[in-house]
Each structure stands twice: as C-alpha cells, then as structure tokens.
C-alpha positions as CSV (number, residue, x, y, z in Angstrom):
1,M,29.1,203.6,162.7
2,R,27.3,204.4,159.4
3,L,26.6,208.1,159.0
4,I,22.9,208.7,158.3
5,K,22.2,210.1,154.8
6,V,20.6,213.4,154.5
7,S,17.4,211.9,153.1
8,E,17.1,209.9,156.1
9,T,17.4,212.7,158.6
10,I,14.7,214.6,160.5
11,N,14.6,218.2,159.2
12,F,14.7,219.9,162.7
13,M,15.8,223.2,161.3
14,K,12.8,223.4,159.1
15,L,11.0,224.7,162.2
16,R,13.9,226.8,163.5
17,T,12.1,230.0,162.9
18,V,8.9,229.0,164.4
19,M,10.6,227.5,167.5
20,M,12.7,230.7,168.0
21,V,9.6,232.8,167.8
22,L,8.0,230.5,170.4
23,S,11.0,230.8,172.8
24,A,11.1,234.6,172.5
25,V,7.3,234.7,173.4
26,L,7.8,232.3,176.4
27,L,10.9,234.3,177.5
28,I,9.0,237.6,177.3
29,G,6.1,236.1,179.3
30,S,8.6,234.8,181.9
31,V,10.4,238.0,182.3
32,A,7.1,239.9,182.4
33,S,5.7,237.5,185.1
34,L,8.9,237.9,187.1
35,A,8.8,241.7,186.9
36,V,5.0,241.8,188.0
37,N,4.6,239.0,190.3
38,S,8.2,238.2,191.3
39,L,8.8,234.8,192.9
40,N,6.9,233.3,195.8
41,W,10.1,233.3,198.0
42,G,10.4,230.6,200.5
43,L,11.2,231.3,204.2
44,D,14.8,230.3,203.4
45,F,15.0,233.8,201.5
46,T,12.6,236.1,203.2
47,G,13.1,235.3,206.8
48,G,10.4,234.7,209.3
49,T,8.4,232.0,211.1
50,L,7.2,228.8,209.6
51,I,4.4,226.9,211.4
52,E,3.1,223.4,210.6
53,V,-0.3,222.5,212.4
54,G,-2.3,219.3,212.1
55,Y,-6.1,219.0,212.4
56,D,-8.1,215.8,213.0
57,K,-10.1,216.4,209.8
58,P,-9.6,218.4,206.5
59,A,-8.8,221.9,207.3
60,N,-10.8,224.7,206.0
61,L,-8.0,227.2,204.6
62,S,-10.4,230.1,204.1
63,Q,-11.6,229.9,207.7
64,I,-7.9,229.6,209.0
65,R,-7.2,232.8,206.9
66,T,-10.1,234.7,208.3
67,T,-9.1,233.8,211.8
68,L,-5.5,234.9,211.4
69,N,-6.7,238.1,209.9
70,E,-8.7,238.9,212.9
71,T,-5.8,238.2,215.1
72,D,-3.4,240.7,213.3
73,F,-1.8,238.1,211.1
74,E,-3.0,239.6,207.8
75,D,0.3,238.8,206.0
76,A,0.2,234.9,206.9
77,V,0.5,232.6,204.0
78,V,-1.6,229.5,204.6
79,Q,-1.4,226.2,202.4
80,N,-1.9,222.5,202.7
81,F,1.1,220.6,203.3
82,G,1.1,217.0,201.9
83,S,-2.5,216.4,203.0
84,S,-5.7,218.1,203.7
85,E,-5.2,217.7,207.4
86,A,-1.8,219.4,207.6
87,V,-1.4,223.1,207.2
88,L,1.7,225.2,206.8
89,I,1.7,228.9,207.9
90,R,4.3,231.3,207.0
91,I,4.5,234.7,208.7
92,A,6.9,237.6,208.1
93,P,9.4,238.5,210.9
94,R,8.1,240.7,213.6
95,E,10.4,243.0,215.4
96,G,10.9,242.3,219.1
97,V,8.7,239.2,218.9
98,K,10.1,235.7,219.3
99,S,9.2,232.9,216.8
100,A,8.0,230.8,219.7
101,Q,5.7,233.5,220.9
102,I,4.3,233.9,217.3
103,G,3.7,230.1,217.1
104,N,1.7,230.0,220.4
105,Q,-0.5,233.1,219.3
106,V,-1.3,231.3,216.0
107,V,-2.1,228.1,217.6
108,S,-4.3,229.8,220.4
109,A,-6.0,231.6,217.7
110,L,-6.8,228.5,215.6
111,R,-8.0,226.7,218.7
112,S,-10.2,229.5,219.7
113,T,-12.6,228.3,216.8
114,G,-13.2,225.0,218.6
115,D,-10.8,222.9,216.2
116,N,-8.6,220.4,217.6
117,V,-5.1,221.7,216.6
118,E,-1.8,219.9,217.0
119,M,1.4,222.0,216.9
120,R,3.8,219.9,214.8
121,R,6.9,222.1,214.1
122,I,8.1,225.6,214.3
123,E,11.1,227.1,212.4
124,F,12.6,230.6,212.3
125,V,14.9,232.1,209.7
126,G,16.4,235.5,210.2
127,P,15.9,238.2,207.5
128,N,19.7,238.8,207.2
129,V,20.2,235.1,206.5
130,G,17.6,235.1,203.9
131,E,19.2,238.1,202.0
132,E,22.5,236.4,202.1
133,L,21.1,233.3,200.6
134,T,19.3,235.3,197.9
135,E,22.6,237.1,196.9
136,Q,24.7,234.0,197.1
137,G,22.2,232.0,195.2
138,G,22.0,234.5,192.4
139,L,25.7,234.9,192.3
140,A,26.2,231.0,192.1
141,M,24.0,230.9,188.8
142,L,26.0,233.7,187.2
143,V,29.3,232.2,188.0
144,A,28.1,228.8,186.6
145,L,27.0,230.5,183.3
146,L,30.3,232.4,183.0
147,C,32.3,229.3,183.7
148,I,30.3,227.3,181.1
149,L,30.7,230.0,178.5
150,V,34.6,230.0,179.0
151,Y,34.7,226.1,178.9
152,V,32.6,225.7,175.7
153,A,34.5,228.5,173.9
154,M,37.7,226.7,174.7
155,R,36.5,223.2,174.0
156,F,34.4,223.9,170.7
157,E,34.1,227.3,169.2
158,W,32.9,230.7,170.3
159,R,29.6,230.4,168.1
160,F,28.8,227.2,170.1
161,A,29.7,228.9,173.3
162,L,27.1,231.6,172.7
163,G,24.6,229.1,171.7
164,S,25.1,226.9,174.8
165,V,24.8,229.8,177.1
166,S,21.9,231.2,175.4
167,A,20.1,227.6,175.8
168,L,21.1,227.6,179.5
169,A,19.7,231.1,180.2
170,H,16.7,230.1,178.2
171,D,16.1,227.1,180.5
172,V,16.6,229.1,183.7
173,L,14.4,231.9,182.8
174,L,11.6,229.7,181.7
175,T,11.9,227.7,184.8
176,L,11.8,230.7,187.0
177,G,9.0,232.1,185.0
178,L,6.8,228.7,185.6
179,F,7.4,229.2,189.4
180,S,6.5,233.0,189.1
181,I,3.3,232.3,187.1
182,L,2.1,229.3,189.2
183,Q,3.5,231.2,192.5
184,I,5.0,228.0,193.7
185,E,7.2,228.4,196.6
186,F,10.9,229.0,195.7
187,D,13.3,227.7,198.4
188,L,16.7,226.4,198.6
189,T,15.8,223.0,197.3
190,V,14.3,224.7,194.1
191,L,17.5,226.7,193.7
192,A,19.5,223.4,193.8
193,A,17.1,222.0,191.2
194,V,17.6,225.0,188.9
195,L,21.4,224.6,189.2
196,A,20.9,220.8,188.4
197,V,18.8,222.0,185.3
198,I,21.8,223.9,184.3
199,G,24.1,220.9,184.4
200,Y,21.8,218.7,182.7
201,S,21.0,221.1,179.8
202,L,24.8,221.6,179.5
203,N,25.5,217.9,179.2
204,D,22.8,217.5,176.5
205,T,24.1,220.6,174.6
206,I,27.8,219.4,174.8
207,V,26.8,216.1,173.2
208,V,24.8,217.8,170.3
209,C,27.8,220.3,169.7
210,D,30.5,217.6,169.8
211,R,28.4,215.5,167.1
212,I,27.9,218.7,164.9
213,R,31.6,219.5,165.0
214,E,32.6,215.8,164.3
215,N,30.2,215.8,161.2
216,F,31.4,219.1,159.9
217,R,34.8,217.6,159.8
218,K,33.6,214.2,158.2
219,I,31.0,215.3,155.7
220,R,32.7,217.0,152.9
221,K,29.5,218.2,151.0
222,G,26.4,219.6,152.7
223,E,25.1,222.9,153.9
224,P,25.4,223.7,157.5
225,N,21.5,223.2,158.1
226,E,21.9,219.7,156.6
227,I,24.9,218.8,158.6
228,V,23.1,220.0,161.9
229,N,20.0,218.0,160.9
230,I,22.2,214.8,160.7
231,S,23.9,215.5,163.9
232,L,20.5,216.1,165.7
233,T,19.1,212.9,164.2
234,Q,22.2,210.8,165.3
235,T,21.9,212.0,168.9
236,L,18.1,211.7,168.9
237,N,18.0,208.1,170.3
238,R,20.4,209.1,173.1
239,T,18.5,212.1,173.9
240,I,15.1,210.4,173.9
241,I,16.4,207.6,176.3
242,T,18.2,209.9,178.6
243,S,15.3,212.2,179.0
244,L,12.7,209.5,179.4
245,T,14.5,207.7,182.1
246,T,15.2,210.9,184.0
247,V,11.6,212.0,183.6
248,L,10.3,208.7,185.0
249,V,12.4,209.1,188.1
250,L,11.2,212.6,188.5
251,L,7.5,211.7,188.1
252,A,8.0,209.3,190.9
253,L,9.5,211.9,193.0
254,F,6.7,214.4,192.1
255,Y,3.7,212.2,192.9
256,K,5.2,210.1,195.9
257,G,8.2,212.3,197.3
258,G,5.9,214.4,199.4
259,A,5.5,218.0,199.8
260,L,9.1,218.9,201.0
261,I,10.6,218.0,197.6
262,H,7.6,218.8,195.4
263,G,9.1,222.1,194.3
264,F,12.5,220.4,193.5
265,A,10.8,217.7,191.5
266,T,8.6,220.2,189.6
267,A,11.6,222.4,188.7
268,L,13.7,219.4,187.5
269,L,10.8,217.8,185.5
270,F,10.1,221.1,183.7
271,G,13.8,221.9,183.4
272,V,14.7,218.4,181.7
273,I,11.8,218.7,179.1
274,I,12.7,222.4,178.3
275,G,16.4,221.6,178.4
276,T,16.1,218.8,175.7
277,Y,14.0,221.3,173.6
278,S,16.7,224.0,173.9
279,S,19.7,221.7,173.0
280,I,17.9,221.0,169.7
281,Y,16.5,224.3,168.6
282,V,18.2,227.1,170.8
283,A,21.8,226.1,170.9
284,S,21.8,224.8,167.3
285,S,19.8,227.7,165.9
286,V,22.0,230.3,167.6
287,A,25.1,228.7,166.2
288,L,23.7,228.8,162.6
289,A,22.3,232.3,163.0
290,L,26.0,233.3,163.8
291,G,27.3,231.7,160.7
292,I,29.0,228.5,161.8
293,S,30.7,226.9,158.9
294,K,33.2,224.0,158.1
295,E,36.1,226.3,158.1
296,D,35.4,227.5,161.7
297,L,35.6,223.8,163.0
298,M,38.5,222.4,161.0
299,P,41.6,221.6,163.2
300,P,44.6,224.1,162.4
301,Q,47.2,222.5,160.1
302,V,50.6,222.1,161.7
303,E,53.5,222.5,159.4
304,K,56.3,220.0,159.6
305,E,59.6,221.1,160.8
306,G,61.8,222.0,157.9
307,A,58.9,222.0,155.3
308,D,59.7,225.5,154.3
309,L,63.3,224.8,153.5
310,D,64.4,224.4,149.9
311,P,65.1,220.8,148.8
312,M,68.7,219.7,148.5
313,P,69.9,220.0,144.9
C-alpha cells in the first residue's frame, strides 16, 4: 500500500495542545463531580428494595413522592421506567423489615390516593452483596488497566504503554463523570459497559500504535510529529468505519432497547465517541510528550555468529 505523503496528511498534532487542555478541563470536571455528587448507585451496589408499579394513566411523580414522604419513605427514589405509566421506586434497606412488607406498604400508600396501582415486581438486594459488588467491580477495572499496561509495554514500547493507559483512564473517568453529572443510575450493566469501553478504546489505540511504530521504521526522514500525523491519517478510514457502525448499533439500543439497557447503551455510546478521540489525541500526544523517537522503535540488531572473529589470513 502506498504511503501517504506528508503534504497529504491531516495535521492532527497541530491541535494537540488545545485538545490536551480540553481533556484536562473535562477530567477536572469529572473528578469534581464524582467527589461532590458521587454516582447514583443502583440497587446492585447499595442494597435495598426495588418496586415497579403500573398505573392506568400517566403517573404524577411529584404526587407519588409526596405520598411516600408522608408515609415515612423520605429516602425513596421515584422515576419513570420505560413509559409514563410505569414507575420504579427504590428504597434503602430497613433493618428488621422484609422487602415484601415494604412493597405492600408502598402499594397501599399509593392506592390510598384513589389511583389504580398494579404491583409488577419487587426485588431485594442485601447491603453486604452491594458492598462486595462495589469492591469487586473497582478491582476489576484496576486489574484490567494494569494488565493492559504490561501488555502494551511488552508489545510496543513503554512510552506507548503510558499513552495507552492514559487514554483508557481518560475514557473511564469521563464516562463516570458523565453518569455523575447527569445522575444516571449506575448498576452492573453500566459497569459491564465501562469495561467494554476499556476494550474498545484499547483496540483502537493498539491499531494506531502499531501503525506509528511501522511508519517510524519505514519512513527514513520526518519529524515524530509528521510520522504520527501520517499514521493517524492512514488509520482514519478504519477508525471512522468502525466507530460509525458501532454507534449505529448503540443508537438502536439507546432508543429501542428499553429502560433496562438504557444506562448500558448510554455508557457505550459515550465511551465509543470519547475512545476514538483519545486514541488520536491522548495516547499519541502522551507518547510524543515523553519523547518517542525512531531509535526507540527500531528492532535490535542481532549479530551473526562468528562475526566478531578475525578473518582467515
């Protein structure tokens, strides 16, 4: 395949400083939101009782919250679930009270207003299980990042390894920040989506790093910035096609998949977009900032056996 000339390339690195500043601002905002607002933990992590009820007409969420406040359920989280007639109610665990009893109390309180309320389902998750899931989920992400760091360092070069892990951490933090700012419920399906975002972003970053290493070895003349621009331009078609097809599927899941996978689709949709961006501007920029050069990526020369011996007279 013909190498694209430098004059034909897109100068991605021209905006490197601007994009790094933008990423820094977004990261600071995400960390600040996580520190102040935390995440809207789902029932899988917090424990408690989840009750789904159905109405024969659009439900008045404000009235439902007022009714529950008057019946000692001030901590209840009320939201629509898929339609305006379906309502999801989350209640923190109460010591000594069974979930079935809580569900009956909630339904009785809602029916006392004269509405026709149907109990659809009730679920209970113990707080000990929730704490275990929180710990194991966080540990899974840390282990994934460490394994990726080791793999990329062995496969490519330590500067690329730091750039790749920086891009992955960037994607995870921004995705968590989005859920913190919008207060979208964070449950096990969203955690699975975050781990999938790590895999997608890594795959995209590996393709870019592999092409950069290949061009550093092929192109004899050219500054590192120019070679990175050539590599990014050569992989651009592949990146656009992969991202676009993935986004189309995720849009279908987001709009037609229902409330159960809405958070999953949201995390993946945002993660794919931000992962494509980070592969171009975060991973490559970090490697350049660390001083990657042609000498770092050239394969070591292996001396032939006996090459150091004196020739025969």
